[in-house]
N, C-alpha and C positions, 0 to 999 in steps of 0.2 A: 649299809648293804655292801657285802664284799664283791668286788668286780674281778673278773678274770680276763686274761689276755685272749683276744679273739684269734690269735695266731698259734699259741702254744698251750693255752689253758692254765698257765701259772697265775698266781695271785698278782693283781696290780696294786702297786703302792702309789699313793698320791704325793706329788711334790708340789712346789709352789705353782708351777706352770704346766705340769704334765702328769700322766700316769705311766709308770714303768714296771716291767716285770723282771724277774731274775735273769731272764735270757736277753735282757737289754732291748726288748721291744719297747718303744716309747710312743705315746699318743698325747699330742699337745691339747691343752685346754684352750678352746677358742676364746677370743676376746669377749664374746657374749656369755661365756660360761659353760657351754656344752662340750662334750667330748665325742670325737669321731672314732667309733670302734667298728666300722664296717669295712672289712678288707675288700680289696678290689675284686677278688675271686667270688665274693658273695653278691656282687652287683650284677643286675641284669641289664642295666643301662648306665650311662655316665652320671645321671642325676635321678635316681629312683625315687618314687613316692610323689607326694604333692608338690606342685610348683610354688614359688613365692606368691604368685597371684591367688592361687587356690587357698593357701594358708591365710592370706590376708582376708579373703572373703569369709573363710570359716571363722576367724576371730571376730569379724564384724557381726556375723550372724549370731554366734554363741553369746557374745557380750550384749546382744539385744535381749537376752533372757528367754528367747522362744523355746529353748530346749531345757530350761531349768528343771521342769518336772522329771526329766530323766536323771539329772544329777541328784535331785532330792531322793528319788526312789533308790538309786544305787547306794547313796549314803545311809539311808534308813536300813537297807538290807545288810550293809556292813555293820552298822550299830547293833542290829538284832543278833548277829553272830557273836558279838563280843570280840570281834577281831581287833587285835592290837599288835603293832610292830611294823616292820618294813612293808611298804606298799610298792608294787611294781605294776605300772600301767603300760600295757602293750598297745602300740598304735596310738600313742599319746597325743598326736597332732600338736596343736599350738598350746596344749596344756590345760585347757579349761576344766575338763572333767576331773583329771587327776588332782589338780590344785584345789578344786572345790571339795573333793573327798578328803584329802589330807588335812585341810584346814579345819574341818569339822571333827575329824577323828583325833587330831593332834598327833599324827604319826608322820614319820619321814617318808618321802616319796622319791622314787626313781622312775622317770618316764623314758620309754624307748620308742623310737620311730625310725623307719628306714629313710624318711625324708630329712635331709639336712636342713632344709628351709623350715620345716616344722619345729625341730628341736631348737634351732636358732631363735625362732620366734618365742617359744616357750621359755627358754633361758633368759631372754631379754626382759621378760615381765616377772616370772616367778623365780627370782634369784635364790630363794632359800632351798630349792629342791635340786636334784641331780637329773640332768638330761643327757641322754645318749643317742647318738645316731648309730643304730645297730639293727641286725636282723632278728626277728622273732624266732626264726628257725634255728639260730645259733646264738642264744642269749649270752652275753658276756657277764654272767652272774654265777656266783658260786652255788653249788648244790645246797638245797635246804636252807637258803638264806632269806626267803620271802615268806611273810605271814599272810598277806592278802594280795592276790593277783587280779587285775581287771583287764578286760578286753571289750571295749564298747564299739560296736560296729567295726570290729577288727578281726584279724585271723585268730584261729585257735590251733595251737600246735601241742597236742596232748603230751607227747614225750618230753618236750622241753618244759612245759608248764609243770608237769609232775616232778621233774628233776629239780627245779629251782624252788618249789614250794616246800616248806617244812612239813613234817608229819602233822596231819590234822589241819593244814592250811586251807584257806578258802579261795575259790575262783569265782568271780562275778562276771557274767557274760551278758551282753545286751545284743540281741539280734533284731533286725527289721522283720516285722510280720508281713505276710503277703499283701495286706491292704495298706501298707505304709505309703504315705504321700500320694494317694490316688489323685488328688487335685492337681499336683504338679505333673503327674504322668498323663493326665487327660489333656493337658495343654501341649505337652511336647511330643506326644506320640499320636499317630493317626488312629490307632486302635490299641486297646489294652488286651494283653494276653496273660492268663493265669499260669504260673509255673509252680509245680509242687515244691514245697519248702519245709524242711524239718526245723521247726523253731525251738524244739527241746531235744537236741541231739544227745545220744549216749556218748560219753567220752571215756575212752579206756583209761583206767587208773583213777577215776573219779566217781563219786556217788552223788546223785542229784539230791539236794536237800529240799529245795522248793523252786517253784516257777510262778511268775506272776506277770500279767499283761500290764503294759504302760500305754495308755491311750488318752490323747487330749487334742483339742483343736487350737489353732493359732492363725493369726492373720499377718501377712507381710505386705509391705508397700514399697514402691520405688526400687532402690538398688538392692533392698533385702530380698526381692524376688530372685534376682540373679545370684545373690549370695547363697540362697537356699539351694539353687541348682548346683553351685560349686561345692556344696557340702556332700553331694551324692555321687554315686557311680554313673548316674545318667549324664553327667557332664562329658563323659567319654563316648556316649552313645547317641546323643542328640543329633538330629539331622538339620539341614539348613531351614526347612520349613518349620520344624518345631522350635528352632532357635528364634525365628522371626516372630512366631506367635507369642513366645515368652517375652520378647522385647516389647511387645505391644501390651503386655499384661502389667498394669500398674498396681493392682491389688489382687492378692490371692489368699483365699481362706482354705486351709488344708487341715488334715488330721495326721498327726504322728501316731504310728501304731507299731509297737515293738514288744519284745518279750525279754524279761529279766530272769536269768537262770542263775541259781546259786549252787555251786558244787563244792564238795569237800574232798580233799586228797585222800584217797583210800589207803 
């Protein structure tokens, strides 16, 4: 996959220890193998995205196999499209989903996340792939260089996704359904409120090929209860009483409920 300079848009050339563009902008390859392509002006905080502790919790949870049905469903959808070529995973986190998909498709993978800790963790384990600390709103990727783009529980940026996908390229999106993780929510919140949610959005520049639900139950015990919380946006919203109740919860049976949408670049 061809990368472009986040500062000037020129093509980046890889050297032994860095990526450089013709305008002499240089980006070092970290010891772990990832590349930091997030300019200061694109940051909203000093360390955007998940923290090291959240990333570690996410890895422990995902490597427990609890969400493998999601990875399998995404892989099958990609296989059904006959997609072959460069994969770009947006909001890649610590790399579980992207690496799972790439290994089964036998295709090269580039993962992008705004969290430096996430891509550092991904690069440390999945060394055969490319990991970038970058913004999904300004992808450092050349126009039309992506065959398959994925965004699992991540942001959707229609214009950027359309730009980097080649003609006829596919976009696989996974969104949480309104009834996702009701068991966790019933523990950490005093009352549950339903909010309208569009689980099959229309995306400018893309046509919807198919949509399918992914729904399964699982049980977590011990520290995996807390790891589950760290996987979700609720970690930012939980109050002291909800946190206390969750600490007392040693076993939690819950239901993952999400929607897989497959789009093709129009």
